[in-house]
C-alpha positions as CSV (number, residue, x, y, z in Angstrom):
1,M,7.3,5.0,-8.4
2,S,8.0,5.0,-12.2
3,A,8.1,8.8,-12.2
4,T,10.7,8.7,-9.5
5,L,12.9,6.3,-11.4
6,V,12.6,8.5,-14.5
7,I,13.6,11.6,-12.5
8,V,16.6,9.7,-11.0
9,L,17.7,8.6,-14.4
10,L,17.3,12.1,-15.8
11,V,19.3,13.6,-13.0
12,L,22.0,11.0,-13.4
13,V,22.3,11.6,-17.2
14,V,22.1,15.4,-17.1
15,G,24.4,15.7,-14.1
16,E,27.0,13.4,-15.5
17,R,27.0,15.1,-18.9
18,A,27.6,18.5,-17.3
19,G,30.3,17.1,-15.0
20,D,32.0,15.3,-17.9
21,A,32.1,18.4,-20.1
22,L,33.7,20.4,-17.3
23,E,36.2,17.7,-16.5
24,R,37.1,17.2,-20.2
25,R,37.8,20.9,-20.6
26,Q,40.1,20.8,-17.5
27,H,42.0,17.8,-18.8
28,E,42.4,19.4,-22.3
29,V,44.0,22.4,-20.6
30,V,46.4,20.2,-18.6
31,L,47.3,18.1,-21.6
32,G,48.0,21.2,-23.6
33,K,50.6,22.3,-21.0
34,L,52.5,19.0,-20.8
35,P,55.3,17.9,-23.0
36,L,54.3,15.1,-25.5
37,P,55.6,12.0,-23.6
38,E,54.1,13.1,-20.3
39,A,50.8,14.1,-22.0
40,H,50.7,10.6,-23.6
41,G,51.1,8.9,-20.2
42,H,48.5,11.2,-18.6
43,Y,46.1,10.6,-21.5
44,E,46.4,6.8,-21.1
45,R,45.6,7.0,-17.4
46,L,42.6,9.2,-18.3
47,R,41.4,6.6,-20.8
48,R,41.5,3.8,-18.3
49,R,39.7,5.9,-15.7
50,S,37.1,6.9,-18.3
51,R,36.5,3.2,-19.2
52,R,36.0,2.3,-15.5
53,I,33.6,5.2,-15.0
54,R,31.5,4.1,-18.1
55,I,31.3,0.6,-16.6
56,L,30.2,1.9,-13.3
57,R,27.5,4.1,-14.9
58,A,26.3,1.1,-16.9
59,L,26.0,-0.9,-13.7
60,T,24.1,2.0,-12.1
61,V,21.6,2.1,-15.0
62,A,21.2,-1.7,-15.0
63,A,20.5,-1.6,-11.2
64,L,18.0,1.2,-11.7
65,L,16.2,-0.8,-14.4
66,T,16.3,-4.0,-12.3
67,M,14.7,-2.1,-9.4
68,A,12.0,-0.8,-11.8
69,Y,11.4,-4.4,-13.1
70,V,11.1,-5.9,-9.6
71,Y,8.9,-3.1,-8.4
72,R,6.6,-3.4,-11.4
73,H,6.3,-7.2,-11.0
74,T,5.7,-6.8,-7.2
75,L,2.8,-4.5,-7.9
76,N,1.3,-6.8,-10.5
77,R,1.5,-9.9,-8.4
78,T,-2.0,-11.1,-7.2
79,P,-2.2,-11.9,-3.6
80,T,-2.8,-15.5,-2.8
81,A,-5.6,-16.5,-0.5
82,P,-4.4,-17.9,2.8
83,P,-5.0,-21.6,3.2
84,T,-8.2,-22.5,4.9
85,A,-8.5,-25.1,7.5
86,S,-10.9,-27.7,6.2
87,A,-13.0,-29.8,8.6
88,P,-12.3,-33.4,8.8
89,A,-14.4,-35.5,6.5
90,S,-17.2,-37.4,8.3
91,R,-18.3,-40.8,7.2
C-alpha cells in the first residue's frame, strides 16, 4: 500500500509540474499580446486562480498523507480477543 501511495504522489507531482510549465508558457504568450491594463487584470485573475490551485493541491497531499497514516495504524492494530462467556460461579 505504501508503494501505491508513493506512486500516486509521484504521478501527482510530475504531472502537475509538466502541466504547469505548459500552462505558464501559454499565459506568457497571451500576456505578451495584451495591452498593459488588460494584461494586468488578466495577471491578477491568474494569481487568484493559481493560489486556489495551490490550496487544492495541498489539501490533496494532506488527504493522501492522512490515508497513509490511517492505513498504517489500521495494520498495526492488534486484534482484540472476543469476550468469552464465563460460567456462573458456583458456591
